[in-house]
PyMOL Python script that loads the backbone (N, CA, C, O; Angstrom):
from pymol import cmd

cmd.read_pdbstr("""\
ATOM      1  N   MET A   1     -68.954 -37.989  27.041  1.00  0.00           N
ATOM      2  CA  MET A   1     -67.567 -37.791  26.726  1.00  0.00           C
ATOM      3  C   MET A   1     -66.908 -37.026  27.879  1.00  0.00           C
ATOM      4  O   MET A   1     -67.418 -35.999  28.329  1.00  0.00           O
ATOM      5  N   LYS A   2     -65.792 -37.531  28.339  1.00  0.00           N
ATOM      6  CA  LYS A   2     -65.055 -36.865  29.415  1.00  0.00           C
ATOM      7  C   LYS A   2     -64.164 -35.784  28.822  1.00  0.00           C
ATOM      8  O   LYS A   2     -63.468 -36.002  27.830  1.00  0.00           O
ATOM      9  N   THR A   3     -64.201 -34.610  29.453  1.00  0.00           N
ATOM     10  CA  THR A   3     -63.356 -33.505  29.017  1.00  0.00           C
ATOM     11  C   THR A   3     -62.840 -32.731  30.231  1.00  0.00           C
ATOM     12  O   THR A   3     -63.391 -32.812  31.329  1.00  0.00           O
ATOM     13  N   THR A   4     -61.778 -31.989  29.997  1.00  0.00           N
ATOM     14  CA  THR A   4     -61.239 -31.070  30.997  1.00  0.00           C
ATOM     15  C   THR A   4     -61.356 -29.674  30.420  1.00  0.00           C
ATOM     16  O   THR A   4     -60.935 -29.421  29.291  1.00  0.00           O
ATOM     17  N   TYR A   5     -61.926 -28.774  31.194  1.00  0.00           N
ATOM     18  CA  TYR A   5     -62.092 -27.392  30.777  1.00  0.00           C
ATOM     19  C   TYR A   5     -61.269 -26.513  31.703  1.00  0.00           C
ATOM     20  O   TYR A   5     -61.435 -26.568  32.922  1.00  0.00           O
ATOM     21  N   ILE A   6     -60.386 -25.705  31.139  1.00  0.00           N
ATOM     22  CA  ILE A   6     -59.569 -24.769  31.912  1.00  0.00           C
ATOM     23  C   ILE A   6     -60.359 -23.474  32.058  1.00  0.00           C
ATOM     24  O   ILE A   6     -60.691 -22.822  31.068  1.00  0.00           O
ATOM     25  N   THR A   7     -60.653 -23.111  33.296  1.00  0.00           N
ATOM     26  CA  THR A   7     -61.479 -21.936  33.556  1.00  0.00           C
ATOM     27  C   THR A   7     -60.667 -20.647  33.482  1.00  0.00           C
ATOM     28  O   THR A   7     -59.439 -20.655  33.568  1.00  0.00           O
ATOM     29  N   THR A   8     -61.389 -19.545  33.321  1.00  0.00           N
ATOM     30  CA  THR A   8     -60.763 -18.217  33.369  1.00  0.00           C
ATOM     31  C   THR A   8     -61.638 -17.316  34.224  1.00  0.00           C
ATOM     32  O   THR A   8     -62.865 -17.378  34.145  1.00  0.00           O
ATOM     33  N   GLY A   9     -61.008 -16.478  35.042  1.00  0.00           N
ATOM     34  CA  GLY A   9     -61.720 -15.482  35.821  1.00  0.00           C
ATOM     35  C   GLY A   9     -62.386 -15.996  37.087  1.00  0.00           C
ATOM     36  O   GLY A   9     -63.194 -15.288  37.688  1.00  0.00           O
ATOM     37  N   THR A  10     -62.062 -17.217  37.503  1.00  0.00           N
ATOM     38  CA  THR A  10     -62.660 -17.779  38.716  1.00  0.00           C
ATOM     39  C   THR A  10     -61.576 -18.357  39.614  1.00  0.00           C
ATOM     40  O   THR A  10     -60.430 -18.533  39.199  1.00  0.00           O
ATOM     41  N   CYS A  11     -61.959 -18.648  40.847  1.00  0.00           N
ATOM     42  CA  CYS A  11     -61.032 -19.289  41.783  1.00  0.00           C
ATOM     43  C   CYS A  11     -60.765 -20.737  41.386  1.00  0.00           C
ATOM     44  O   CYS A  11     -59.664 -21.249  41.587  1.00  0.00           O
ATOM     45  N   ALA A  12     -61.772 -21.391  40.825  1.00  0.00           N
ATOM     46  CA  ALA A  12     -61.572 -22.755  40.322  1.00  0.00           C
ATOM     47  C   ALA A  12     -60.644 -22.687  39.110  1.00  0.00           C
ATOM     48  O   ALA A  12     -60.760 -21.789  38.276  1.00  0.00           O
ATOM     49  N   ARG A  13     -59.723 -23.647  39.025  1.00  0.00           N
ATOM     50  CA  ARG A  13     -58.755 -23.635  37.924  1.00  0.00           C
ATOM     51  C   ARG A  13     -59.192 -24.465  36.735  1.00  0.00           C
ATOM     52  O   ARG A  13     -58.838 -24.161  35.596  1.00  0.00           O
ATOM     53  N   ARG A  14     -59.973 -25.532  37.000  1.00  0.00           N
ATOM     54  CA  ARG A  14     -60.441 -26.361  35.891  1.00  0.00           C
ATOM     55  C   ARG A  14     -61.670 -27.147  36.318  1.00  0.00           C
ATOM     56  O   ARG A  14     -61.980 -27.272  37.502  1.00  0.00           O
ATOM     57  N   ILE A  15     -62.366 -27.678  35.299  1.00  0.00           N
ATOM     58  CA  ILE A  15     -63.564 -28.473  35.515  1.00  0.00           C
ATOM     59  C   ILE A  15     -63.412 -29.771  34.738  1.00  0.00           C
ATOM     60  O   ILE A  15     -63.183 -29.761  33.528  1.00  0.00           O
ATOM     61  N   GLU A  16     -63.543 -30.890  35.444  1.00  0.00           N
ATOM     62  CA  GLU A  16     -63.577 -32.212  34.807  1.00  0.00           C
ATOM     63  C   GLU A  16     -65.052 -32.527  34.598  1.00  0.00           C
ATOM     64  O   GLU A  16     -65.845 -32.429  35.533  1.00  0.00           O
ATOM     65  N   LEU A  17     -65.422 -32.902  33.388  1.00  0.00           N
ATOM     66  CA  LEU A  17     -66.825 -33.035  33.036  1.00  0.00           C
ATOM     67  C   LEU A  17     -67.039 -34.290  32.208  1.00  0.00           C
ATOM     68  O   LEU A  17     -66.250 -34.593  31.313  1.00  0.00           O
ATOM     69  N   ASP A  18     -68.117 -35.026  32.510  1.00  0.00           N
ATOM     70  CA  ASP A  18     -68.479 -36.202  31.721  1.00  0.00           C
ATOM     71  C   ASP A  18     -69.945 -36.083  31.336  1.00  0.00           C
ATOM     72  O   ASP A  18     -70.822 -36.015  32.197  1.00  0.00           O
ATOM     73  N   ILE A  19     -70.199 -36.060  30.035  1.00  0.00           N
ATOM     74  CA  ILE A  19     -71.553 -35.995  29.499  1.00  0.00           C
ATOM     75  C   ILE A  19     -71.740 -37.173  28.559  1.00  0.00           C
ATOM     76  O   ILE A  19     -70.916 -37.417  27.678  1.00  0.00           O
ATOM     77  N   GLU A  20     -72.832 -37.899  28.755  1.00  0.00           N
ATOM     78  CA  GLU A  20     -73.167 -39.034  27.882  1.00  0.00           C
ATOM     79  C   GLU A  20     -74.612 -38.900  27.436  1.00  0.00           C
ATOM     80  O   GLU A  20     -75.515 -38.762  28.261  1.00  0.00           O
ATOM     81  N   GLY A  21     -74.823 -38.941  26.137  1.00  0.00           N
ATOM     82  CA  GLY A  21     -76.177 -38.853  25.610  1.00  0.00           C
ATOM     83  C   GLY A  21     -76.908 -37.594  26.010  1.00  0.00           C
ATOM     84  O   GLY A  21     -78.126 -37.610  26.185  1.00  0.00           O
ATOM     85  N   GLY A  22     -76.179 -36.503  26.156  1.00  0.00           N
ATOM     86  CA  GLY A  22     -76.780 -35.228  26.514  1.00  0.00           C
ATOM     87  C   GLY A  22     -77.100 -35.071  27.989  1.00  0.00           C
ATOM     88  O   GLY A  22     -77.722 -34.087  28.389  1.00  0.00           O
ATOM     89  N   ILE A  23     -76.680 -36.035  28.804  1.00  0.00           N
ATOM     90  CA  ILE A  23     -76.924 -36.007  30.243  1.00  0.00           C
ATOM     91  C   ILE A  23     -75.597 -35.846  30.977  1.00  0.00           C
ATOM     92  O   ILE A  23     -74.622 -36.533  30.669  1.00  0.00           O
ATOM     93  N   VAL A  24     -75.566 -34.935  31.949  1.00  0.00           N
ATOM     94  CA  VAL A  24     -74.360 -34.728  32.752  1.00  0.00           C
ATOM     95  C   VAL A  24     -74.199 -35.917  33.695  1.00  0.00           C
ATOM     96  O   VAL A  24     -75.070 -36.177  34.525  1.00  0.00           O
ATOM     97  N   LYS A  25     -73.096 -36.630  33.568  1.00  0.00           N
ATOM     98  CA  LYS A  25     -72.824 -37.788  34.422  1.00  0.00           C
ATOM     99  C   LYS A  25     -72.001 -37.396  35.642  1.00  0.00           C
ATOM    100  O   LYS A  25     -72.249 -37.890  36.742  1.00  0.00           O
ATOM    101  N   SER A  26     -71.025 -36.512  35.455  1.00  0.00           N
ATOM    102  CA  SER A  26     -70.200 -36.094  36.591  1.00  0.00           C
ATOM    103  C   SER A  26     -69.549 -34.746  36.305  1.00  0.00           C
ATOM    104  O   SER A  26     -69.285 -34.384  35.158  1.00  0.00           O
ATOM    105  N   VAL A  27     -69.300 -34.015  37.399  1.00  0.00           N
ATOM    106  CA  VAL A  27     -68.620 -32.723  37.348  1.00  0.00           C
ATOM    107  C   VAL A  27     -67.689 -32.666  38.543  1.00  0.00           C
ATOM    108  O   VAL A  27     -68.073 -33.034  39.653  1.00  0.00           O
ATOM    109  N   GLU A  28     -66.460 -32.203  38.322  1.00  0.00           N
ATOM    110  CA  GLU A  28     -65.525 -32.023  39.426  1.00  0.00           C
ATOM    111  C   GLU A  28     -64.705 -30.762  39.187  1.00  0.00           C
ATOM    112  O   GLU A  28     -64.070 -30.599  38.145  1.00  0.00           O
ATOM    113  N   PHE A  29     -64.737 -29.871  40.180  1.00  0.00           N
ATOM    114  CA  PHE A  29     -63.972 -28.628  40.113  1.00  0.00           C
ATOM    115  C   PHE A  29     -62.629 -28.825  40.808  1.00  0.00           C
ATOM    116  O   PHE A  29     -62.537 -29.544  41.803  1.00  0.00           O
ATOM    117  N   THR A  30     -61.593 -28.186  40.283  1.00  0.00           N
ATOM    118  CA  THR A  30     -60.297 -28.126  40.958  1.00  0.00           C
ATOM    119  C   THR A  30     -60.160 -26.731  41.527  1.00  0.00           C
ATOM    120  O   THR A  30     -60.196 -25.744  40.792  1.00  0.00           O
ATOM    121  N   ASP A  31     -60.003 -26.652  42.838  1.00  0.00           N
ATOM    122  CA  ASP A  31     -59.927 -25.399  43.593  1.00  0.00           C
ATOM    123  C   ASP A  31     -61.287 -24.707  43.594  1.00  0.00           C
ATOM    124  O   ASP A  31     -62.290 -25.316  43.222  1.00  0.00           O
ATOM    125  N   GLY A  32     -61.330 -23.465  44.000  1.00  0.00           N
ATOM    126  CA  GLY A  32     -62.587 -22.749  44.131  1.00  0.00           C
ATOM    127  C   GLY A  32     -63.178 -22.934  45.515  1.00  0.00           C
ATOM    128  O   GLY A  32     -62.516 -23.462  46.409  1.00  0.00           O
ATOM    129  N   CYS A  33     -64.403 -22.507  45.698  1.00  0.00           N
ATOM    130  CA  CYS A  33     -65.120 -22.634  46.971  1.00  0.00           C
ATOM    131  C   CYS A  33     -65.581 -24.081  47.109  1.00  0.00           C
ATOM    132  O   CYS A  33     -66.491 -24.522  46.408  1.00  0.00           O
ATOM    133  N   ASP A  34     -64.955 -24.803  48.004  1.00  0.00           N
ATOM    134  CA  ASP A  34     -65.136 -26.255  48.098  1.00  0.00           C
ATOM    135  C   ASP A  34     -66.595 -26.678  48.218  1.00  0.00           C
ATOM    136  O   ASP A  34     -67.062 -27.499  47.428  1.00  0.00           O
ATOM    137  N   GLY A  35     -67.315 -26.140  49.177  1.00  0.00           N
ATOM    138  CA  GLY A  35     -68.705 -26.554  49.379  1.00  0.00           C
ATOM    139  C   GLY A  35     -69.602 -26.193  48.203  1.00  0.00           C
ATOM    140  O   GLY A  35     -70.428 -26.998  47.774  1.00  0.00           O
ATOM    141  N   ASN A  36     -69.436 -24.982  47.685  1.00  0.00           N
ATOM    142  CA  ASN A  36     -70.249 -24.559  46.543  1.00  0.00           C
ATOM    143  C   ASN A  36     -69.950 -25.407  45.310  1.00  0.00           C
ATOM    144  O   ASN A  36     -70.864 -25.795  44.583  1.00  0.00           O
ATOM    145  N   ALA A  37     -68.679 -25.691  45.079  1.00  0.00           N
ATOM    146  CA  ALA A  37     -68.304 -26.509  43.924  1.00  0.00           C
ATOM    147  C   ALA A  37     -68.878 -27.925  44.043  1.00  0.00           C
ATOM    148  O   ALA A  37     -69.391 -28.477  43.070  1.00  0.00           O
ATOM    149  N   LYS A  38     -68.788 -28.498  45.230  1.00  0.00           N
ATOM    150  CA  LYS A  38     -69.336 -29.846  45.429  1.00  0.00           C
ATOM    151  C   LYS A  38     -70.848 -29.848  45.282  1.00  0.00           C
ATOM    152  O   LYS A  38     -71.414 -30.766  44.688  1.00  0.00           O
ATOM    153  N   GLY A  39     -71.505 -28.830  45.817  1.00  0.00           N
ATOM    154  CA  GLY A  39     -72.959 -28.739  45.707  1.00  0.00           C
ATOM    155  C   GLY A  39     -73.405 -28.582  44.264  1.00  0.00           C
ATOM    156  O   GLY A  39     -74.330 -29.260  43.816  1.00  0.00           O
ATOM    157  N   LEU A  40     -72.752 -27.692  43.541  1.00  0.00           N
ATOM    158  CA  LEU A  40     -73.077 -27.476  42.134  1.00  0.00           C
ATOM    159  C   LEU A  40     -72.850 -28.749  41.332  1.00  0.00           C
ATOM    160  O   LEU A  40     -73.674 -29.121  40.496  1.00  0.00           O
ATOM    161  N   ALA A  41     -71.732 -29.412  41.590  1.00  0.00           N
ATOM    162  CA  ALA A  41     -71.421 -30.656  40.881  1.00  0.00           C
ATOM    163  C   ALA A  41     -72.495 -31.708  41.131  1.00  0.00           C
ATOM    164  O   ALA A  41     -72.937 -32.382  40.200  1.00  0.00           O
ATOM    165  N   ARG A  42     -72.910 -31.849  42.366  1.00  0.00           N
ATOM    166  CA  ARG A  42     -73.916 -32.862  42.699  1.00  0.00           C
ATOM    167  C   ARG A  42     -75.270 -32.523  42.072  1.00  0.00           C
ATOM    168  O   ARG A  42     -75.973 -33.414  41.595  1.00  0.00           O
ATOM    169  N   LEU A  43     -75.637 -31.244  42.070  1.00  0.00           N
ATOM    170  CA  LEU A  43     -76.897 -30.838  41.456  1.00  0.00           C
ATOM    171  C   LEU A  43     -76.923 -31.112  39.953  1.00  0.00           C
ATOM    172  O   LEU A  43     -77.985 -31.367  39.385  1.00  0.00           O
ATOM    173  N   MET A  44     -75.768 -31.059  39.318  1.00  0.00           N
ATOM    174  CA  MET A  44     -75.693 -31.254  37.871  1.00  0.00           C
ATOM    175  C   MET A  44     -75.783 -32.724  37.454  1.00  0.00           C
ATOM    176  O   MET A  44     -76.142 -33.019  36.314  1.00  0.00           O
ATOM    177  N   GLU A  45     -75.462 -33.642  38.357  1.00  0.00           N
ATOM    178  CA  GLU A  45     -75.495 -35.070  38.010  1.00  0.00           C
ATOM    179  C   GLU A  45     -76.904 -35.472  37.592  1.00  0.00           C
ATOM    180  O   GLU A  45     -77.861 -35.290  38.345  1.00  0.00           O
ATOM    181  N   GLY A  46     -77.022 -36.017  36.392  1.00  0.00           N
ATOM    182  CA  GLY A  46     -78.307 -36.461  35.865  1.00  0.00           C
ATOM    183  C   GLY A  46     -79.091 -35.385  35.135  1.00  0.00           C
ATOM    184  O   GLY A  46     -80.170 -35.653  34.606  1.00  0.00           O
ATOM    185  N   ALA A  47     -78.557 -34.166  35.100  1.00  0.00           N
ATOM    186  CA  ALA A  47     -79.255 -33.053  34.451  1.00  0.00           C
ATOM    187  C   ALA A  47     -79.083 -33.104  32.939  1.00  0.00           C
ATOM    188  O   ALA A  47     -78.072 -33.589  32.431  1.00  0.00           O
ATOM    189  N   ASP A  48     -80.084 -32.597  32.234  1.00  0.00           N
ATOM    190  CA  ASP A  48     -79.970 -32.403  30.795  1.00  0.00           C
ATOM    191  C   ASP A  48     -78.895 -31.334  30.573  1.00  0.00           C
ATOM    192  O   ASP A  48     -78.999 -30.225  31.097  1.00  0.00           O
ATOM    193  N   ALA A  49     -77.880 -31.668  29.806  1.00  0.00           N
ATOM    194  CA  ALA A  49     -76.715 -30.791  29.656  1.00  0.00           C
ATOM    195  C   ALA A  49     -77.075 -29.434  29.067  1.00  0.00           C
ATOM    196  O   ALA A  49     -76.632 -28.402  29.572  1.00  0.00           O
ATOM    197  N   ARG A  50     -77.869 -29.425  28.009  1.00  0.00           N
ATOM    198  CA  ARG A  50     -78.219 -28.165  27.366  1.00  0.00           C
ATOM    199  C   ARG A  50     -79.053 -27.269  28.287  1.00  0.00           C
ATOM    200  O   ARG A  50     -78.817 -26.064  28.368  1.00  0.00           O
ATOM    201  N   ALA A  51     -80.011 -27.857  28.966  1.00  0.00           N
ATOM    202  CA  ALA A  51     -80.848 -27.086  29.894  1.00  0.00           C
ATOM    203  C   ALA A  51     -80.012 -26.533  31.039  1.00  0.00           C
ATOM    204  O   ALA A  51     -80.215 -25.396  31.467  1.00  0.00           O
ATOM    205  N   ALA A  52     -79.071 -27.334  31.537  1.00  0.00           N
ATOM    206  CA  ALA A  52     -78.200 -26.883  32.622  1.00  0.00           C
ATOM    207  C   ALA A  52     -77.355 -25.701  32.164  1.00  0.00           C
ATOM    208  O   ALA A  52     -77.238 -24.710  32.885  1.00  0.00           O
ATOM    209  N   ALA A  53     -76.765 -25.793  30.974  1.00  0.00           N
ATOM    210  CA  ALA A  53     -75.941 -24.697  30.458  1.00  0.00           C
ATOM    211  C   ALA A  53     -76.765 -23.425  30.307  1.00  0.00           C
ATOM    212  O   ALA A  53     -76.290 -22.335  30.627  1.00  0.00           O
ATOM    213  N   ASP A  54     -78.001 -23.557  29.821  1.00  0.00           N
ATOM    214  CA  ASP A  54     -78.869 -22.387  29.662  1.00  0.00           C
ATOM    215  C   ASP A  54     -79.151 -21.709  31.002  1.00  0.00           C
ATOM    216  O   ASP A  54     -79.175 -20.482  31.086  1.00  0.00           O
ATOM    217  N   LYS A  55     -79.363 -22.506  32.045  1.00  0.00           N
ATOM    218  CA  LYS A  55     -79.656 -21.948  33.371  1.00  0.00           C
ATOM    219  C   LYS A  55     -78.437 -21.283  34.009  1.00  0.00           C
ATOM    220  O   LYS A  55     -78.576 -20.284  34.714  1.00  0.00           O
ATOM    221  N   LEU A  56     -77.251 -21.827  33.767  1.00  0.00           N
ATOM    222  CA  LEU A  56     -76.041 -21.354  34.440  1.00  0.00           C
ATOM    223  C   LEU A  56     -75.356 -20.201  33.712  1.00  0.00           C
ATOM    224  O   LEU A  56     -74.612 -19.434  34.324  1.00  0.00           O
ATOM    225  N   ARG A  57     -75.603 -20.077  32.411  1.00  0.00           N
ATOM    226  CA  ARG A  57     -74.919 -19.084  31.584  1.00  0.00           C
ATOM    227  C   ARG A  57     -75.215 -17.681  32.075  1.00  0.00           C
ATOM    228  O   ARG A  57     -76.372 -17.321  32.288  1.00  0.00           O
ATOM    229  N   GLY A  58     -74.162 -16.886  32.256  1.00  0.00           N
ATOM    230  CA  GLY A  58     -74.303 -15.476  32.594  1.00  0.00           C
ATOM    231  C   GLY A  58     -74.309 -15.162  34.079  1.00  0.00           C
ATOM    232  O   GLY A  58     -74.357 -13.991  34.453  1.00  0.00           O
ATOM    233  N   ILE A  59     -74.263 -16.180  34.942  1.00  0.00           N
ATOM    234  CA  ILE A  59     -74.205 -15.912  36.382  1.00  0.00           C
ATOM    235  C   ILE A  59     -72.847 -15.288  36.697  1.00  0.00           C
ATOM    236  O   ILE A  59     -71.810 -15.754  36.226  1.00  0.00           O
ATOM    237  N   ARG A  60     -72.872 -14.227  37.501  1.00  0.00           N
ATOM    238  CA  ARG A  60     -71.643 -13.525  37.860  1.00  0.00           C
ATOM    239  C   ARG A  60     -71.314 -13.759  39.324  1.00  0.00           C
ATOM    240  O   ARG A  60     -72.202 -14.026  40.133  1.00  0.00           O
ATOM    241  N   CYS A  61     -70.042 -13.659  39.659  1.00  0.00           N
ATOM    242  CA  CYS A  61     -69.580 -13.780  41.039  1.00  0.00           C
ATOM    243  C   CYS A  61     -69.050 -12.414  41.470  1.00  0.00           C
ATOM    244  O   CYS A  61     -67.971 -11.995  41.052  1.00  0.00           O
ATOM    245  N   GLY A  62     -69.823 -11.728  42.309  1.00  0.00           N
ATOM    246  CA  GLY A  62     -69.402 -10.404  42.761  1.00  0.00           C
ATOM    247  C   GLY A  62     -69.173  -9.456  41.600  1.00  0.00           C
ATOM    248  O   GLY A  62     -70.040  -9.297  40.740  1.00  0.00           O
ATOM    249  N   HIS A  63     -68.010  -8.827  41.574  1.00  0.00           N
ATOM    250  CA  HIS A  63     -67.676  -7.861  40.524  1.00  0.00           C
ATOM    251  C   HIS A  63     -67.127  -8.518  39.253  1.00  0.00           C
ATOM    252  O   HIS A  63     -66.891  -7.840  38.253  1.00  0.00           O
ATOM    253  N   ARG A  64     -66.929  -9.821  39.295  1.00  0.00           N
ATOM    254  CA  ARG A  64     -66.364 -10.524  38.133  1.00  0.00           C
ATOM    255  C   ARG A  64     -67.404 -10.660  37.024  1.00  0.00           C
ATOM    256  O   ARG A  64     -68.608 -10.645  37.281  1.00  0.00           O
ATOM    257  N   ASP A  65     -66.927 -10.793  35.800  1.00  0.00           N
ATOM    258  CA  ASP A  65     -67.817 -10.973  34.656  1.00  0.00           C
ATOM    259  C   ASP A  65     -68.252 -12.424  34.478  1.00  0.00           C
ATOM    260  O   ASP A  65     -69.030 -12.730  33.575  1.00  0.00           O
ATOM    261  N   THR A  66     -67.757 -13.315  35.328  1.00  0.00           N
ATOM    262  CA  THR A  66     -68.056 -14.739  35.209  1.00  0.00           C
ATOM    263  C   THR A  66     -68.166 -15.327  36.612  1.00  0.00           C
ATOM    264  O   THR A  66     -68.077 -14.606  37.605  1.00  0.00           O
ATOM    265  N   SER A  67     -68.358 -16.634  36.684  1.00  0.00           N
ATOM    266  CA  SER A  67     -68.461 -17.358  37.948  1.00  0.00           C
ATOM    267  C   SER A  67     -68.201 -18.828  37.658  1.00  0.00           C
ATOM    268  O   SER A  67     -68.071 -19.224  36.500  1.00  0.00           O
ATOM    269  N   CYS A  68     -68.128 -19.631  38.703  1.00  0.00           N
ATOM    270  CA  CYS A  68     -67.980 -21.075  38.484  1.00  0.00           C
ATOM    271  C   CYS A  68     -69.183 -21.653  37.735  1.00  0.00           C
ATOM    272  O   CYS A  68     -68.988 -22.471  36.836  1.00  0.00           O
ATOM    273  N   PRO A  69     -70.435 -21.258  38.071  1.00  0.00           N
ATOM    274  CA  PRO A  69     -71.553 -21.757  37.281  1.00  0.00           C
ATOM    275  C   PRO A  69     -71.480 -21.327  35.807  1.00  0.00           C
ATOM    276  O   PRO A  69     -71.782 -22.118  34.913  1.00  0.00           O
ATOM    277  N   ASP A  70     -71.082 -20.081  35.562  1.00  0.00           N
ATOM    278  CA  ASP A  70     -70.938 -19.603  34.181  1.00  0.00           C
ATOM    279  C   ASP A  70     -69.853 -20.387  33.455  1.00  0.00           C
ATOM    280  O   ASP A  70     -70.026 -20.765  32.296  1.00  0.00           O
ATOM    281  N   GLN A  71     -68.739 -20.631  34.132  1.00  0.00           N
ATOM    282  CA  GLN A  71     -67.660 -21.413  33.524  1.00  0.00           C
ATOM    283  C   GLN A  71     -68.111 -22.849  33.266  1.00  0.00           C
ATOM    284  O   GLN A  71     -67.712 -23.450  32.269  1.00  0.00           O
ATOM    285  N   LEU A  72     -68.937 -23.405  34.150  1.00  0.00           N
ATOM    286  CA  LEU A  72     -69.480 -24.746  33.924  1.00  0.00           C
ATOM    287  C   LEU A  72     -70.371 -24.751  32.688  1.00  0.00           C
ATOM    288  O   LEU A  72     -70.337 -25.702  31.908  1.00  0.00           O
ATOM    289  N   ALA A  73     -71.172 -23.697  32.499  1.00  0.00           N
ATOM    290  CA  ALA A  73     -71.995 -23.591  31.288  1.00  0.00           C
ATOM    291  C   ALA A  73     -71.110 -23.620  30.047  1.00  0.00           C
ATOM    292  O   ALA A  73     -71.423 -24.307  29.075  1.00  0.00           O
ATOM    293  N   LEU A  74     -70.012 -22.879  30.079  1.00  0.00           N
ATOM    294  CA  LEU A  74     -69.080 -22.875  28.942  1.00  0.00           C
ATOM    295  C   LEU A  74     -68.451 -24.249  28.737  1.00  0.00           C
ATOM    296  O   LEU A  74     -68.271 -24.691  27.603  1.00  0.00           O
ATOM    297  N   ALA A  75     -68.120 -24.917  29.826  1.00  0.00           N
ATOM    298  CA  ALA A  75     -67.537 -26.263  29.742  1.00  0.00           C
ATOM    299  C   ALA A  75     -68.529 -27.237  29.132  1.00  0.00           C
ATOM    300  O   ALA A  75     -68.154 -28.061  28.298  1.00  0.00           O
ATOM    301  N   ILE A  76     -69.786 -27.153  29.534  1.00  0.00           N
ATOM    302  CA  ILE A  76     -70.826 -28.023  28.985  1.00  0.00           C
ATOM    303  C   ILE A  76     -70.994 -27.768  27.497  1.00  0.00           C
ATOM    304  O   ILE A  76     -71.037 -28.707  26.703  1.00  0.00           O
ATOM    305  N   GLU A  77     -71.090 -26.499  27.117  1.00  0.00           N
ATOM    306  CA  GLU A  77     -71.241 -26.144  25.696  1.00  0.00           C
ATOM    307  C   GLU A  77     -70.069 -26.623  24.877  1.00  0.00           C
ATOM    308  O   GLU A  77     -70.247 -27.123  23.766  1.00  0.00           O
ATOM    309  N   ASP A  78     -68.858 -26.476  25.417  1.00  0.00           N
ATOM    310  CA  ASP A  78     -67.651 -26.940  24.742  1.00  0.00           C
ATOM    311  C   ASP A  78     -67.682 -28.459  24.568  1.00  0.00           C
ATOM    312  O   ASP A  78     -67.352 -28.971  23.498  1.00  0.00           O
ATOM    313  N   ASN A  79     -68.074 -29.168  25.610  1.00  0.00           N
ATOM    314  CA  ASN A  79     -68.164 -30.628  25.561  1.00  0.00           C
ATOM    315  C   ASN A  79     -69.167 -31.053  24.498  1.00  0.00           C
ATOM    316  O   ASN A  79     -68.872 -31.931  23.687  1.00  0.00           O
ATOM    317  N   LEU A  80     -70.339 -30.446  24.489  1.00  0.00           N
ATOM    318  CA  LEU A  80     -71.374 -30.819  23.525  1.00  0.00           C
ATOM    319  C   LEU A  80     -70.930 -30.533  22.092  1.00  0.00           C
ATOM    320  O   LEU A  80     -71.191 -31.329  21.191  1.00  0.00           O
ATOM    321  N   LYS A  81     -70.260 -29.400  21.880  1.00  0.00           N
ATOM    322  CA  LYS A  81     -69.773 -29.033  20.556  1.00  0.00           C
ATOM    323  C   LYS A  81     -68.739 -30.029  20.059  1.00  0.00           C
ATOM    324  O   LYS A  81     -68.762 -30.428  18.895  1.00  0.00           O
ATOM    325  N   ASN A  82     -67.827 -30.431  20.945  1.00  0.00           N
ATOM    326  CA  ASN A  82     -66.751 -31.334  20.554  1.00  0.00           C
ATOM    327  C   ASN A  82     -67.195 -32.781  20.411  1.00  0.00           C
ATOM    328  O   ASN A  82     -66.500 -33.576  19.779  1.00  0.00           O
ATOM    329  N   SER A  83     -68.338 -33.138  20.986  1.00  0.00           N
ATOM    330  CA  SER A  83     -68.804 -34.526  20.883  1.00  0.00           C
ATOM    331  C   SER A  83     -69.768 -34.721  19.722  1.00  0.00           C
ATOM    332  O   SER A  83     -70.165 -35.845  19.414  1.00  0.00           O
ATOM    333  N   ALA A  84     -70.145 -33.607  19.073  1.00  0.00           N
ATOM    334  CA  ALA A  84     -71.108 -33.690  17.951  1.00  0.00           C
ATOM    335  C   ALA A  84     -70.446 -34.198  16.692  1.00  0.00           C
ATOM    336  O   ALA A  84     -71.103 -34.329  15.659  1.00  0.00           O
TER     337      ALA A  84
END
""", "prot")
cmd.dss("prot")
cmd.show_as("cartoon", "prot")
cmd.util.cbc("prot")
cmd.orient("prot")
């Protein structure tokens, strides 16, 4: 299911996410650190969505309480919850 997640507390403003059958098909960040966002998105393609969210949850960026990976975990969890 394709969804858009509006991030909070990060340089990235939103995450476009597609999950089918519990597998991450695509991820695209709007804004943020370009290379890191592209790398993270590519690493997530084909990943088990739940396992990916578990690994990414709680990662912080510097002094912030969140990060792009943490926000991606929230986006994945939101997508899975809404597709159930």
